N, C-alpha and C positions, 0 to 999 in steps of 0.2 A: 535627413538633415533638416534642422529647423533654421529658417533664415533669420538674418539680423533684423529684417523688417518685422518679423513676428515677435521677437524679443522687445523691440521698441514699442510695438502695439500693446504688449502686455504692460509695460511701464506706464504708458499713457492711460490705459484702462484702469490701472490701479489708482493713479492720481485723480482720475475723473470721479472716483468713488469717495475720495477724501474731501473733507471740508475745505472751503477756500482758505488761502494763506496757510497751507500745510507743507511740511517737509517730511518725506519718508526716508528712513535710514535703514538700509539692509546690509548687514555685514556678511562677509564670506566666512567659511570655516578656516581654522588654523591647522597647522601640522600637529599631530598628536604623537607623543613619545611612546615608543614600543618598549624599549629597554635602553637605559643609559643614553647613548648618543645616536640611537637609531629611531626612525619614525615609521609608523604605519604608512602604507600607500595612501596618498592623499585622496580624500573623497569630498567633493564640494558640498556645501550646505544646499539642500534642495531648493529652498526659497530663492537663494541668490542665483543658483543655476537657472531656475525657471525664468528669472527676469533678465539674465545676461548671457547665459551659455559660456561663461568665462571660468576657466578651471585653475586659476591661481589662488593660493591662500593669502590671508592677510590683506584682503581687498574690501572696499566699501562702495556701495552704490548709494548715491544721494539724489533724490528727486524732489522738485519743488513746483507748486502751482501758485506761488505768491504773486500778487497782483503787480509787483514791480517787474515781472518778466512778461515778455510779449507772448510766450508760449510755455508749455511745460519745459522745465529746465532740469538738466541732468548733469551729473558729475560722477567721477570715480576717483577714489583714493587707492593707489596700488603700490606695490613694491617698486623701488627705483631700479633702473639699470645699474648693474654692479658686476664688473668683469670677474672679480675674484669669486664672489658668491655664485655667479653663473657657471664658473668652472666646476664648483663643487655640487651645486644643487640643481642646475639646469637653467635654461634661458628664461628671461623675464620679458614681459611686453613693454613695461615702462609707461609713464604718464603720457609722453608725447604721442606714441603710437596708439595708445588707448583711445584718444580723442577721435582719430579717424576710423579705427576698427569698430568702435561702438557708437559712433555718431553722437558723441557727447558735446556738451557745451564747454565743459571744463574738466581738467584732470590734474591730480596732485600726487606728490610722492608721500609715502606712508609717514615719514618724519613730520610732515605738516598736519597730520590728522587733528591734533588738539585745536590748533588755530582754525582749521577748516570747519570743524564741527561748530565752533563758536560763531564763525561767520555765517554758516548756513542756518543755524538756529535763531540767529538774531532777527527779531522783528516778526517771526512767524507766530501764529496763534495756536497751531497744533503740531505735535510731533507724533508720527506714526512709526512705532518701533516695537520690536518683540522683546520687551523687557523680561529678563530672566532666562532667555534662550541661550545666550552666549555671555558668560560672566565677564570675559575680557572686554566685550563691547559695552556691557552695562557700565563698566568703570569709566570708559571714555565719554559716553553720552551723559552720564550723571555728573561728572566733573565739569563738562562744558555747560550744562544747565546751571550748576551751582555757581560757576563763575559769572554767568550772565545775571543770575538772580541777585548776586551780591554786588553787582556793578553800581557805583554811586550815581545818584541823581536821576536815574531813569530806569524804568521797568521794561526791559527788552527781551526777557526770556519768555518762551511759549508757556502759557498757563496750564496746558493740559498735555498729557501723554496718552495716546490711544494705541491699543494693541493692533498692529498691522496684520496679524495672522488671520483673523476672521475674514477680512477682505481678500487677502492673498490666497488663502486655502479654499475659499469658495470658487475662486478663479481656477485653481489647479484641479478642482474636482471634475471639471468639464474639459475633456481633451479635444484639441483641435485635430483636423485631418492630418497635419504633419506629426503631431504627437502619436496618433493612432498608427501611422506608418512606421514610426520608430519602434513602437511597442510590438508591431507585427514582426519587425526584424529581430527584436529581442526574443520573441516567441519562436521564431523559426530556428534561431541559433539554439535555443533551449530544447526544442523538439528534437533536433539532430543529436544533441548530447544525450537525451534520454534514450533514444533509439540505440545509440552506440553502447550505452551502459547496459541496456537490456541484453544486447547481443553478447556482451563481454562476460556476463554473469554465468558462473558455473561453480559446482562444488569445489572448495579449496581456495577460491578467490576471497580476498578480504574486502570488507565494506569500504575501507579507505582506497582500495584499488579501483572500485567503481567510482568513488568520488574523484579520483585522478582522471579517469576516463571522461567524466563530465567536465571537469575544469579544463582539460586539454582541448576539448571541443569548443568550449567557450572562448578560450584565448586564441585559438587558431582562426576563429571567425571575427576577432576584433573586440571581444567582450572580455577584458582582462580580469574582471572580478565577478564573482557570483553576487546576486542581489541580496542574499542572506546566507546564513550558515547552512551548508548542504546537509540534508538528512538522508542517510542510507541505513535503513533499519531492516535487518534480516531476522526471520523467525520472531521470537518474542519481542525483539527490539522495535518491531513495527507498531507495537502497542504503546510506545512512549512517544507522545505527540511531537515533542521537540528534541528528539534523540539526535545528538551530533557527535558522540564519541567515535562512531564509525570504525570500530576496531575488531569486530567479530568476523570469524571466518564463515563464509556461506556454506551451508550444509545441504545435502540431498533432502528434498522434501520441503525446504524452507520457502516461504514467500519473501520477497524483498519489496519494501516500500521506499521509493526514492521521491523526495520532495526537494526540487532544485530548480533554480532559474538563473539566467544570466542577467547582468546589468549592461545595457548597451546605450551609449550616449546619455547616460544618466537614468534611463528608464528600466523598470524591472519586468521580468517575466516570473511566473510562479506556477509550476507544473508538478503534479504528483501522479505517479503511476505505480501500480503494484503488480508483480508478476512472479511466476514460479521459477526458482533456480533450475530445476530439472527440466523445465520446458513444458510441463503439463500440470494443470491444477489437479489436486486431489478433489474428491467429491465434496467434502466439507468446505474446502477453500473455494471451490467453484460456486457453491451455494451462496456463500457470503459475498464473494466478488460480484456475482450476478445481481444480488440484491442492491449493493451499492451502485452498480452501473445503472440499474433500473431507476433508482432514486435520482441519480444525477441527470439522466436523460429526461425524466419527467420534469425536473426543475428547469432544464434548458428549454424544453418545449413551452414551459409556463411563463418564463421571465420575458417581460416586454415593458415598454414605457407605461408607467402608472402602477405597476406591481411593486410591492415593497419586498425587501429581503425577508422580513418577518412572514409575509404571505408565502414566499417560496420555501422558507424553513418549515412552516407548518405542514405544507404538502409533503416535503421530504420526510419529516418525522412520522407522519401517518404511514407512508410507504414502508419505511424501515421498521417501524413498530409492528405492522401487520406481518411483514416478512419474518421477523424474529419470532413472532407467535407461531407462525406456520412451521418454522424450523425447530420449535420446542425450546428456544432459548428464553422466551418469556411465557408466562402462563397467565390465564385470565382473559377477559375480553379486551378488545381494542380500546373501547372507551375507558375502561379501568386503567389500562396501562398509560394512555395519554393523560388522563386526569392526574395520575400519581407520578407522571414523568419517569416511569421505570426504564424507559429507553435511554435515559441519560448515562446509565452505567456502561453503555456500549457506544453511544454517540454523544460526546461531551463538549464538542466545540461548535462554533457557529457554522452556518452554511457557506459564508463567504465574506469578503471584505473588499474595500476599494483598493485599487492598485494603480501605480503611476510612477512618479519619481521615487517614491518610497514603496517598498513591497506592501506594507500596511499603510496605504496612502491617507493623506489628509481628507477631511470632509465630514460634515455632520450627518449622522445616520438618522437623527430625529430633528424635526423642526417644530418649535413651540410645543414640545412634549409628544408630538405625533410621529409615527414612523414615516420616514421620507420616501415618497414614491421614486422609483428609478426613472431617469430621464436620459434622452439621447446625449451621447458624449461621455457618460459615466463608464468606467471600466471596472469590472468586479471579477472576483474569483467565484467559482462554484465548486465546492469541495466536500461532498458528503463522505462519511467514513463510518466504519464499524470496527471496534477494537475490543477483543475479548481477552481479558487478562488471563495469564497462565493459571491463576488460582480461582478463576470465576466458577461459580456454582452452576456449571452446565456440563453437557456431555463432553467427555475428555477429547473427543475428536475435534471439537471447536476451540479448545483452550489454546491461547497464544496466537490466534489468528488476528492480524491487523490489516485492514484494507482501507485505503483512501484513493479517490480518483478526483483530480483537480484540473480544471481548465480556466483560462482567462477569457472573458467575453466583454465586448463593447456593446453598449445599448445603442441601438439604431432607431430611426424614426418608426420602423415597422416591427422590430423585434430585437434580435441580437445577432452578432457575428462572433463566432468562436475563433479566437486568435491562435489557439494552441492545438488545432485539430490535426496537425501533422504527426502526432505521436499515437500509435495504435493503442486502442483500449478495449476493443471487443475481445472476448475470450479466444475466439478463432484467430483473430489477427495477432494477438500476443503469442499464442502457441505456435503460429506459423513463423513468427519472427525468431523464435527460439530453435527452430529446426535446423 
């Protein structure tokens, strides 16, 4: 659990990076209609969650470092207490309780938002706001600015709007110890779900039934939602990178690729494992799996502070390319295959990505045009794969084999810590789990 003190420290750190006499405006997410009068399960905006830990829709966080305040000044605009609405939609915190819970200077009800925005924008020199991210929020902010700019006799509107996201997303890129602890919990839940699904797989079971096993384990551990659409691809479906139909029956001799992770307290896990339905890899399957596992392990050994994802990718590409040549799936020399990028027909995605509140988390991979070195506090995935299309021009024994192995790792001062190590991935351990 992340403490209220940490949320307040984040707000203050954000304000400290803003120019003097600035106001930051951070809106929450809104409910989204699923069909007619039903909504999707609410999921809070990641930036708003990062700064508040508050899970109500239609809420606004306002921060100011204007010189008229003795300290950084904070306020929230939120839904009012409403007995009728709370009967139908659930309890609301309300403005009065929000002040104490979030240690705010002021709080207002949502109906006051237009006037509050004008009051808060008045006299500031800069506005930090993610223009274009939430269209409903754009309308409110731009109308308030317009009203101030058109005020008679005095110029009281902020002359500039700055995008708050570069500051906020750079903060989110580096995880605190508390964030890492939450991500470890998400990883532990996800690992248990993968283990359960591997054990449940057998010929005649459908992909969606394995999906149900995963989601059941998530929910029973307090993670009501997956962090992204769950992928359960058996047989040839494993060669479709973002396959989510999950409607094929598992067959004897298939491999199953599961890419699934829980979202816990807002933070994502992202794990991929590939395993045989029958409990034992065929020789071609074993050869491809062993190559992917070797590439991943070499990458995990290599990654440390100062290394770039591009460096690690280059290492993995060389290992995979050399292995594919040895297996006869590529012809020619290693240098020729690397130069012509022939490996891309079998390994067509990146080695990894940032992960945090979003499964593909925020953060710049390049700084001033150069690849960004990994630093302590960053959390990334490491996910090499090999996908051999059913119609690939290779030995038929390898056609339709798709393998990916993915783990989440936090960069430490001396190397890495693998957060998702609880799921078996050696050939011996996976086959033992299936016995």
